[in-house]
N, C-alpha and C positions, 0 to 999 in steps of 0.2 A: 502493499497501499504506502503510493505515494503522495508524502503530506505535502499541502505551499502554504506559502503565509499572502494570504491577500489583504487590502485594504476593502471596508465596505461597499465601498466603491463596484470595485472590481467584483465582492463576490455580488453584488443585485447584479451587473450588468452579466452575468454569467447565470443567472436562474433567468433573468429575461430572452435570452438566449435559449437556453434550454425547454423556455417555454414554451417560446416563438416554435421551435424544430417539431415539438408535439403535433398529431393532426387534431381537428376541431371537438371531434369527440372525446379524447383525451383530454382536450384540455378545459372541457365543459365538466366530465367526469372528477378531477381537482378541484375546479370551482366549488364545486358542490359540494364535494370534501369539506375545504375548508369553510364554507356556510352553514357547514351543518354543524363541526365545531366549535365555532365562535359562537351560535346560540343559544343562549340559556334557558334552564328550564320552565319551564311553566308561565311564557314573556308569550305574548301576543304581536303577531310583525305583521297581521294581516293590517291594509292600512282601509280597506273598502269601509264605509259609512262611516268614519273618519274623518277630522277636520286634521290638516294638514296644514303647518307653515312652512312656507317656502324661505329660505333666505340668502341675499347673493355672498359670497365668498368674494365678492374682489372689492 
């Protein structure tokens, strides 16, 4: 196993290149897995019939 020392920017760039090299289905699967891991149990993430405030970030 080869170990390389990378800066944060280099590591992020390699991750992005790897993600772009995947097929569309593999990208969707990976994003779905990540989204499921970040969801908290017991929280309703559905926005239907709810008031939503949109703010501008610029």
